[in-house]
Each structure stands twice: as C-alpha cells, then as structure tokens.
C-alpha positions in Angstrom: 0.0 0.0 0.0 1.1 3.5 -0.8 0.2 7.1 -0.1 0.8 10.4 -1.9 2.0 13.3 0.2 1.8 16.8 -1.3 3.5 19.9 0.2 3.0 23.4 -1.0 4.0 26.7 0.6 6.7 29.3 1.1 10.2 27.8 0.7 12.1 27.3 3.9 15.1 25.3 5.1 14.3 21.8 6.3 10.9 21.1 4.8 11.9 17.7 3.3 13.7 16.8 6.5 10.6 17.5 8.6 8.1 15.8 6.4 10.3 12.7 5.9 10.8 12.7 9.7 7.1 12.3 10.3 7.1 9.4 7.8 10.0 7.8 9.7 8.1 8.1 13.0 5.3 6.0 11.6 7.6 3.6 9.6 6.3 4.9 6.3 9.1 4.4 3.8 9.7 7.2 1.3 9.9 5.7 -2.1 10.1 8.7 -4.4 10.3 12.5 -4.0 10.0 15.3 -6.5 10.3 18.9 -5.5 10.6 22.3 -7.1 11.2 25.8 -5.9 9.5 28.4 -8.0 10.8 31.8 -6.9 10.0 31.5 -3.2 7.3 28.8 -3.5 8.1 25.2 -2.5 6.2 22.3 -4.1 6.8 18.6 -3.3 5.2 15.3 -4.1 6.2 12.1 -2.2 5.3 8.5 -2.8 5.3 6.7 0.5 5.1 2.9 1.2 2.6 2.6 4.2 2.4 -1.2 4.3 4.7 -1.4 7.4 3.2 1.5 9.3 3.1 1.2 13.1 -0.1 3.2 13.4 -3.4 3.8 11.7 -3.2 5.8 8.4 -5.4 8.6 9.9 -2.7 9.3 12.5 -0.2 9.9 9.7 -2.7 12.2 8.0 -3.3 14.1 11.2 0.4 14.4 12.0 1.2 15.7 8.5 -1.6 18.3 8.8 -0.3 19.4 12.2 3.2 19.8 10.7 1.8 21.8 7.9 0.1 24.2 10.3 3.3 24.5 12.3 5.4 25.3 9.2 2.8 27.4 7.4 2.5 24.9 4.6 -0.4 22.9 3.0 0.4 19.2 3.5 -2.1 16.7 2.2 -1.7 13.0 2.6 -3.9 10.7 0.4 -4.1 6.9 0.3 -3.1 5.5 -3.1 -6.5 3.9 -3.6 -8.3 7.2 -3.3 -5.7 9.0 -5.5 -6.1 6.4 -8.2 -9.9 6.5 -8.0 -9.9 10.3 -8.3 -7.7 10.1 -11.4 -9.3 7.3 -13.4 -12.1 7.7 -15.9 
C-alpha cells in the first residue's frame, strides 16, 4: 500500500527533512520524491510505502496536517487507492 503526500507553501530550510521525519516516526518508507522551488514557493510530491506502518493511516494524516500548520504549509496525505480513484475515468 502506498500514499501520496503533497506539500505546497513558502520555501524554507528543512521542509523535506521535517516531512520525511514524520514518515519515519510511523515507519512509512519514502519511495520517491520530486520537489521544485518556483521563486520562493516550494512544491513537493512524495510517494510513500505505508504497508509497514506502526499506526493507523489517519494518525499519519493528522500528523502531516499538524506539521503543515506549524510550518505554514499545505500538507495533504492521500491513500493511493483514493488517489487512483480520483484520477481514473
């Protein structure tokens, strides 16, 4: 099972570190990362393996949202099944 994590907001030092740290806390393995900085705006998409997670998926979602509020970012975590359903015809 996988999840997609998106991060958007003002660029700052340590965003990738902090987001991947939350993944690590829950034993969610980061598989792929793409990120860009457009002027001072940071955008990142992570693909995360959640099959070995040590807690419920909703706890990861809540922790990511809390981190987003702390850092002034929009962090959205979506289960792969929902992501695929939203993007299929």
